[in-house]
N, C-alpha and C positions, 0 to 999 in steps of 0.2 A: 496920383496915385493911389491913393484908399479907396477913390470911388472905382479904378480899375480893378484890386483887389477883390472887391466884392463880388465884381461882374464874374469871378468865375467860381462862386460858390457852389458846392454841391446840392446844396438843397436852398435853395433861394430865395422859395416864399416863406420858408421858415424861417431866416436869418431876418430879412426884412420887416417879418413882424413882430420879429421878439423885442424890438425897441431896443436893440442893444447900444451901449456907450460907443462913444467915436473908438477908443479904446481896444472895442471887439470886432473892428473892420478885420476881415479875414479869419474868422473866427466859420472855417465853413468845410472844414477836412474832417477824414477820418481814418485813421491807420486801418490796414486789412490785417483780415488774420492767416496765417498761415502754418502748417506742418512740415513736420520733418522727418527723415530716415534713419536707422541705424542698421547694424547687421553684425552678425559676428559669425564665428565658425570655429574649427578645430576638434581635435579626439576629447573625449574623457579621461579623466586623471584617476587614478587609483581611490580606494574609500579609506577614508580616514578611520585613526582607531574611535574606541568608544569614547565620549566623550573630550577626546583629545582636538588637538588641532592637526588637521591632514597634512601629510607630508608633502613639501614640496617636488614640483615636478621638475626632471632635470633638463637640462639646456639642450633644446633640438638643434640640428647642424647645420650648420651656416649653408646660406643659401635658399632653403625654401624659405615662407611666410611662415610666423611661427604660431604654434597650435593653441587649440583652448586649453585653460587651464584645466585639471582633474574636478573633478566634482567631488566636495567634500563626504566624510564618512558621515553617517546614523550617527545621532547622539543615545546616548545609554539613556537609560531612566533618568527623566532632570534634568540630564547633561544638556550642554550647547553642544550643536553638532559640529563636525571637523569646519576647517575652512578647507576651502579649493586650493589645490597645488596652484603653483606659478606659472605660467605659460612659457612653454618654449622660445629662447631666443631667435625670432626672424632672420633671415639672408640678408645682405645688402639690399635695399631700400625696402623691403619687404613691409607690412604692416603689424604690429602685435596682436598676438591673439587672444581670444576675449577668454576674461577669466572664468574658473569653472563655477558651477552654482552651488551654495551656500547647501549644506547636509540640512534634513528634514530632524526637529527635534525629536526625541523620544517621549512617552506618553507626559503629559506635562510638561515639558521641557522647548528650552527655546530655542526657535529656529537659527541655523549656523549662519555663522558669516559670510557675504559673501567673498568666493577665490580674489585672489590676488590679478590683476590680470596681467599680461602676459608682454614681458621687456619687445620693445617694439626693433624692427631691425635698424641698420645703420640709416638712420634718416627716416625711419619710419614712424608712425604714431603710434602710442601706447594702446593696451588692448582695454576697451569695456569693464567694468566692474562686475563680476558675477550676479545672478539674483539670488536676493537672501530666500532662505530656508521658508518653506509655509510656516506663519505662525512666527518669522524671525523678524530680523530688522533688516536694512539694507545693507547689501555688500558694500566693500570698501571699494574705493576706485582702483583702477589699475597703474602701474607703475610706469612713466614713459621711458620709450627705449631710450639708446642714445641720438638724439635728434630730435625725438619723438614729442608728443604730448601726451600726458596724463589723463588717462579715461576716467569717466563717473562711476561712482559708485550703482550698482543695481538697486534694483528696487524689492522693498520686503515684502517678503510674504503675507499673506491676509489674516492667516489663522484659522479660515475658515475652510481650507480647503484650496482656495483658490488664489491666484497670483495677485500680488497688489503691492499696494504700498507701504505696509505695516498699520501698526497705530498713526494716527495723523497726528502733526503736533497740535498746542495749543495757539489758538489760533488770535491772535494779539494785533498784528499790524504794528509791531513795535517800530520808531523811524530810525533808522542806519544810518544814514546819511543825507548830507542835503548841499546844495552849491547851486548858485545864479549865474549868470551871465550877463553880457548886455550893454550896451555904448550909449547910441543915440536915438536911434527910432527902427522897426521896422523887424525886429526881429522877434522870431516864433518857433518852438517846436512843433512841426506838423503831424509827426508820428515819430513811435519808439520800437522798436525790436530787440531780442536778445538770442541771443547764439547758442550752442552746443554748452560753450562753456561759462555761462552767465553772464559774460560780457554786453552791454547796453550798448546799441546802436541808435543815435538821434540824427533824425533829418529835419529841415525846416528853411527859413530862409533869414533874410535879414539887408537892411540896405546902407549901412555906414560899416559900422566892424563890431565883431565879436569876437571873446577871448575864452573858451571852455579847459587853456592848458595855462603856459607860464605864457611870457613875456614872446617868446620865438615862436609861441603858438596861434597868436592873434592872427585873426581873419580878416580881410579889409576887403569890401565891395570893390568891382569894378566900376560902375556908375549907378545902376539901379538896384534891383530886387535881385541877390545872388543865392545860389544853394549854398547849405553847410551839412556835411555830412561828416559824424563827431561818434568815435568808438571809445567807450570807458568801461575799465574793468569793473570787476564785483565790488568793489570797494570803492568805487567811484574816482579812483585815478584816471588821468588822460592817457590815454594811448596812443589818439591819432584826433587829427582832423585836418579837413579839407574842403576848399572852396571850390565852386563851380558857376562859370556864369560870366558875361561880358555886359555892354552898357546896357541891354534891353531884360527886360523882366523876365525872371526861370523861379520857379517853384516845385521845389521838391513836396508833394503831396503824401505819400505813401512809402514804409520799408517792412520787408522780409526778409527774412535770413533761411538759408537752406542747409542740406545735413553736413555741409564741411564748412560751416561759418562764412559764404560769402554772402556777399550783401546786394540784392537786389531793390531797385528804387524805382518808384514811378511819378510819373508831375507833367509840368506843361513848359512851354519855353515859347519866348520870341527870341530871335536874331541866333546868335550861334551859342553852340554850347558843345564843350568840350571835357569829356570825363577821364579822355587819356592825353600821354604828354603829346604824342606825334598830331600834327595837325590834320592827317588824312584821316582824323576817326571823328572831326569835328561833326556836329549835326548842325544842320540850318534848316529853320524853319520856314515853311512854304508862304507865308502869309503873316495870318494872326496867329494864335495860338495851338502848337501842336503836341501832342501828346508823345512823352519819350520812357522808355523802361531802357535801364545801364545795369549792368553788374558788374560788383568791384569783388575783389579778392577779399580776405580777413587783414589786409594790412593797407586796403583802399588802393589797390592798382586797377587799372581797368580791364573788365576781360571781353564784354563788349558793351555797346549803347544804341540804340534804334528808336529812331523819329517815326510816325505815324501821323498823316493829315493832311490834308490841303489846304487852299488858300484863305479857307472860312475858319470858325474855332472851333478846336476840341481841348479837352481837359480829361485828365485822370481823376479819379478819386478813390481807389484803393488798389490794392496789389498782393499776392497769395504764393506762397511756394508750396509745390503738393508732396505727399510722401515722395515723390519717384525725383523731384527738384524741379517739375516743370512749373510755370510759371504762367498765373490769370493774373489780367488786367482787364478792369472796370472803369468807365470812362465814360464821356458824353460826345458826340459828334453833331456839328453843326452843317456840315459837307459832307462831303464823299471822305471813304477812309478804308485803305487795307493794310492789315495787320502782317500780308504774304507779299511774296515775290513776284508772283502769279498774280497780272492786269485782272482774270478772270476771278480772283477772289475781292473785288473790291465790294465794299456795303457804300451803297448808295439809298439816302434818306429819304420817307416819308414825310419829313418835314423836319422844322429845325431842333436841334436840342433833343435828339434822339440816344438812347441809351446804346453803349456798344459792350460787348465783354469778348477777350478774345485768348484764349490758351494758345503759349510759348513753349517749346521746348528749353531743356536748361541751357543751351546755346542761343535762344533766342529766336529759333526756327519757328512757323506759324505751324501747327498743329490745329485749329479751329477757330472761327471769329462769327459771331454774329452782331445783328443790331435790332432794334424794336421801336416800336414806338408810333405814331400817326397824326397827322394833321388836327386830330380831334383829341388829341391827350398832350399833358404835361406829365415831366417823370424827369425825380431824381434819384439813381441807385446810387447809395453811398458807401456799401458794406459788403466784404464776400467773404466767404469761407470755405475749404477745401476741407474734405474728410473722407476719405474712401475711396467711396465710385460716386461722392455726392458732391456737387457745387453749389452752395447757399447764397441768395442774393437778396440784400436788402435794401429800400427805399421808400418812397413815396410816388404817387401818381394821381391825378385828374381828370376826368372825361373816361372815352374810351382808349383802353390798350390792346393790344395785340402782341401776343407771344406765340410764337409758330402758329399753331393750330386753336390757340385759346385764346378767346376775345373776353376783356375782365372790365369792366365797368365799375367805377367809382360810386358811393352813394350821392344822390339829390336831394339838393339843401332848396331848392325850389325852381321856379321857372321865371325865365326874362317875361318880361311886357310883349307882348304880339300886338299885330295894327290895329286890333281892336283894344287895345288894351290889357291889363291882368286878366289873365286866362284866356285871350285872345292868340292862341297858338304859338304862344312864345316858345325859347329853347330852354332844356334845361339849363341849371345852374350846380354845377358837380362839384361837391366836396374834394379835398384832400385825405387821400386815406392810405396808409401804410402797405407796405407789400413785401410778400417773404415770398421765395421764388424758389425750387429745388431744381437743376440742370445737369444730366448724366456727364460724369467728368471728361469721360471719354470719349465721347459723342458731341456734349452741347446741346443735344437735345431736352425740351423741358419735359422736366418728369410730374411737376405740379405748380400751380401758384394758388396763393392767399391774399385777397385785400384783407387789410387790418380797418376798418371803421366805420362809421354811422356819417349822418349831416356833422360838418362840423370838422375839425382839423386834425389829422393823425398821423402820426411819422414814425416807419421802422428806423432807427439810425445807424442801429450796429444788428448783425448776426455773428454767433460762435457756438460751436457744439459742443456739447456737453461731457463728461465723461462717458453718460449712458448713448452716446451716439444721435441724439436728437437734439435739433437747433434749440437755440433760443435767443429770443428778439428782446430788443432794448429800445426803448424810444419816448417822443413826449405827445401828448397829447391836449388838447381843450375843449372837448367834451367828454360826456359819458358814451359807451361804446360797447359791444361786447364782441370776445374772441369766441366764435362757436358760441354755446348758452353762456359763457363767463361773464359776466358783467363786471366793467371796469370803469370803476367811478370817477370822477371830475369833481372837482370843489367849484362852486359858479362861481365863487368871488376870485379866484386865483387865474392865472394867464395859464403857463403852459405845467402839464404835472407831469410825473415819469410812470410806465408800466411798463412790465415785463412780462412776455409769455414764452411758453415752453411748448413745443410741436412734435407730432409723431413724424418720424425722418420718412416712414415709406408714404404716407396721403395727404402729411401737413394739417392732420387734424388736431385740434387744443388738445394740451393735457393738462395745464396749467396755464394762469393768469395774475395777476397780482397790479395794482395801481398804488403808488406813492402820493400824497396829495397833502397840499400843504396851503397856506393864505398867500403866496408869492409863487414868483415862476424856480423852475427847476429845470436845469440843462443838461445833457451829458455830451462827454466829448470820449469817451474811452470805455470799453468794455471789453472782459477777457474772462476767463476761466482757468482755476488754481489745477492741480493735479490731485486736488481732492473733490473736485465738482463743485466747488464756490465760485459766486460771481462777484467779480470784482468792476466796478465802475466810479467815472470820475467825471466831474465837470463843474457847474456852482450852481448856487444858489441867491435868491434877492429879499428875502424875507424869513423864513423858516425852512426846516430839512427834518424830516422823521420819515428813516427807514425801517421801523420798526425799533427803534432804541430812544432813547430820551431825544426828544426833540430839541435842536438847537436851532439861535436865532445868527442873526448877520450881526455882526459887531458893530457897531455906531464908531464910526460917521459913514463907514462903509457902504457903498451901496450892491455890492454883491461878495461872495467869498466861495474861496474854491474849495473844492471837500473830494475825499475818494473814501470809499466802504467797500466794505465786503460783506456779502448775506450768504445764506446757507442755500443748499444746491432746490430746495425748496420753496425759496423765496420767503418764508415764515420768520428768519431769524438775521438780523442785524448782529455780526461775528464783531465787528469793531469796524471806527467810521471815525478820519480825521477833517479838520476845517481849517484851513490854512488861509490867514486872513492880514490887510493891512489897513490902511485908516483910510485909502480911497476903493480900492477894487481888485479883485484878484479872480481868476478861474484857471482849471484846470484845462491842455488842449489837447494832451494826446497821454496815454499808459502803455505799459506791457507788462504782463506777467512771465518770470522766466522761468526753467526747468525746475529747479528748484522751490519756487511756488513764491518768491518774493515780488513785491509789486515796484516798478518803477513809472513816475508820474510826473510830468513837466507840465507847465504851464505860467501865468505872466502874473507880474503884479506890478502894482503903477504906483503905491504909497511909498515912502523913503525906507520901510521896513516891512518883512513879512513875516509875521509869528508861525513859527511850525508846533504850535500844540503846546511850547513849554519843553521838550522833551530835547530838542536840539536848539541852538542858536538862531535868534533870528535870523535873516539874509538882509545883508543891507542893500538897498538900493543903488545904480552906479550914481546916481547924482542925487544930491539933496532935495532938489526941487523939480515936480515931476510933473507932470499932466495928462490927461486919460491915454494922448495917442503915443506913448510912447512908456511903454513898458518893459521891465527887464524878463528874463525866462529862468523859473527856478525850477530843478530838479531833486525829489525825495525819493529813497527808494526805502521801502518797509517790509520787515520779515513778515512771512505767513499771518 
């Protein structure tokens, strides 16, 4: 089972060279990034009085959707801006109107608070809070209507005349809550996503049983490796958890949420997999592993699920949701694969393990798909991010790789011996280089592609998009190299070091890069941006770790400790970091940053007790005596 788990890795060459202990079998996938959308509407209310709170708007007539709350009045000299009026009540079934924008502060004054969201119609959702006035703080969240859900507070003004989140908070990374789960073996959180209400969704797998709630919430495997999907509220309370699978192996690899809080899951499976209650919704694999994409509503109910693949091997590595709630899935196909119902859209390969990427609409319908690779290359694409009109993909390749009309070639580290010995007409020995590519999100056409590397090994493991719109890539390297003209150093005595690089969105030209080196190995399993443009990363290290702050060392007798850290937008400063250690081994496996800026990080620990930095109580293992093959899941949420 463990050996089988290793065969599905998104970066096989990397993992087999890491020298991971047996407990790291299956450390092979990363979550995808996604984007969500919001909307607003309704008329503008009256102007509030000087320095006071704006009057509340009258209730709208029944039958229509709620209008937007009124705009707050302009604050007087030094006074606070008026509060936006309440939105009118929507008609039956209508969604609540968006709260009015907060008033602009007078000269030297503070910007007004965001308007109160309109009351939702009967059964409708509450309106979103208004945007704070320029220079002000974020507006208050809207009030949910009868049967509706309360809206979020609006973003505060920048104080510089531009919109934005007001003054950023103090970045402390305080641990808010922690929890653990697990019983005998095989459990692991593969990916985390946060919805618009700050709830956290975990997906992963287990082999025996696992419990994220009370006794009634215990999940029991059907036989082999099953999928779990778990939803927790912002305080860590259990909302629901579900199991999917049969007596064959099923794996959930990636998760994202859309603008309505629906949950999109991608992974791989053998046998039969049913995300619905009706036998007609069951998916049956065509032979070996197939890719699945499934969509659940916020309560975990089945919306749709689809299978992709032939009798050979296929697996997914990442999923993202666009601003329009379309779905993009990234994976690998050994045989033919068709993401459409049209037989003419089938993708056939030029070699084994070709990369595939497909865009589906919100209902799972095919929009476009493509495949790239060659008999002369090895490639593993592990991460994607959708932003505006761009789709970014990151991974690694070795050899010659064709993407559309672009031919890429990784660095050459030497040549094989020819018939006459060394130098006698041998073939090139290709290194493994990182790869970042931008595609047009609407059509799937390649915009640009950039290899990252030199002789040796370099991997681009994660890509995300910063608040400035430029892609940022995080990866591992085992040799020094250059990103454009920027040197990325490596410690000769070390194994794998970390690097981070920002590229220009339009052409892929390097804007900044930095390495984080130590005397051991450092590996990353999660990478995200917070609302202020800071970078959050997590993983584990084997000897010491220095990300710009005080170096930390692995706690004896552990052979590796989990970490999570936040870096400034230009990578120059470590804002905070936490290390989670037991007496055996621990590592982070997944992370997500919520819309409010909190970080949720999950991982595994193998000792009897996981220390959480002394702030929260230590997490106890489910059994007193453990070995490296039997880890428990941990989950910790931290403040911005």
